[in-house]
N, C-alpha and C positions, 0 to 999 in steps of 0.2 A: 481564426476560430470563432466559434459563434457566441454570441452572448449569451447563451444557455449555458454553455460551458464555463465561462468565467463566473455566473452566478452560482453554478454547482460548486466551482472552486471555493467562492467566499464562504458557501454553506457549509463546506467540509471542515472548516476550524471548528475546533473543541468539539468534536464528534467523539462518542465513546466506541466507536466502530471503526474500522478500516472503510474507506469508501472506494467504490469501483468506477471505473471509465472503460466501456466495453467499446471496442473499434472492430473495423471489419479488416484492417489490413497492416502491415508491417510499416507503411507509409504513414498511415494514422498515428500509430503509436508514436513515431518520430515528432509528429506535428503536436501531439497532446505533451509530449515530453518538454518541446520548445517552449509552449505555452505554461507550462507550469514552472520552468526556469523563469520564465518572464516574471512570473507572479511570485519568486523567491523559494520555489521548492528546488530539493536537493536529490538527486537520484542515487538510491541505495540499495546496495545488493548482497552486501554482507549482513547476517542477522545480528550480530553483536553490535555492528554500528548503528543498525535500526534501533534497537532496544536501547541503547545509550542516548540516542537522539529523542527518543520519546521520553525521557525523564527530564527534559527541559522544552521550553518553547521552541518548536521547530516544525518545518514543513518539508515532508519526504515524499517520493513516489517511488514506486516499485513496479517493473516491468515484469509481469507475469509471464514466464517463458515455458515452454513444454516440459522441460526438464527442471522445474522449479524445484528447490530443496524442500525436504520435509521440515526443516527449521522454519522456512518463510511461512508455510502452512501453520506450524505449531504457532508462530507470532501471530497470524491472522486471527486464529481460533482464541487466543489467550488474551489477546489486546482488550477486549471489552470486559474480563473478568478483574481487572484492576490490579493484576500481578502477571509478569511474562516470566517463564523460566526456560533459559536455552542453555545446552550443554555445550560449553566451549572445549573443544577438542584438543587445544594447544596447552590450556592451563589444566585439563582433566577434572574440570568441576562446573557445576551449573553456575550460570550468571541469572540472578533474579533483579528484575527492575520493576519498579512502580510506575506506571505511565501518568503523568499529570493532567492530561487532557486539555487543559486550558491553554489556549494559543498552540496547541499541535494538531497537525493535519497530517494523515497518513493516506494517501489516493494509489490504489494498485490500477496499473494500466494493463488491460487484457484483451487479447483477439478473440473474438466468440468462438471460433473453431478451436483455439487452444483451450479455452476453458472446456469445451465439450469433449475433448480428447483427454484431458488430464486425469490423472491418477487421484487427484485430490478434489474433492467436491466442494467449491468455495461459497457458491451463491448464497447458500442459507447461513453463511458465516459473516455474510457482509452487510453494510449499513447502506448509506446513501448511494444510489447507483444512476450513472448517466450513460445513455447510449448515443454513441455518435451517429450522427444521421449524414455525415459527408459521402 
């Protein structure tokens, strides 16, 4: 991966918005995910796991899929507000978390075609953005 991506990863720490890496293919998604794992990031796909992770120092990435859940979208738009509320279907109650931001990094990896096809418009809800040039 390029030095620019590594700089982007370092800049994403302690941001008060979800960061975004835009790629052109599934292969690039896997390459970016491997790079993030190399820098201590963990892939999270369950929204309740994500909100628990941001309440303590953590580095996580989410792969934006065509059928992404409304909960993930809700997390993205609520993250900058300082309070995240997600309904837990198992406990039948809302989970509310306050992100700490310091030493937390949340990076969304998305194929540009999936962003365009998605029912959820995320671009105006995202902070730092990196476009892969592979």
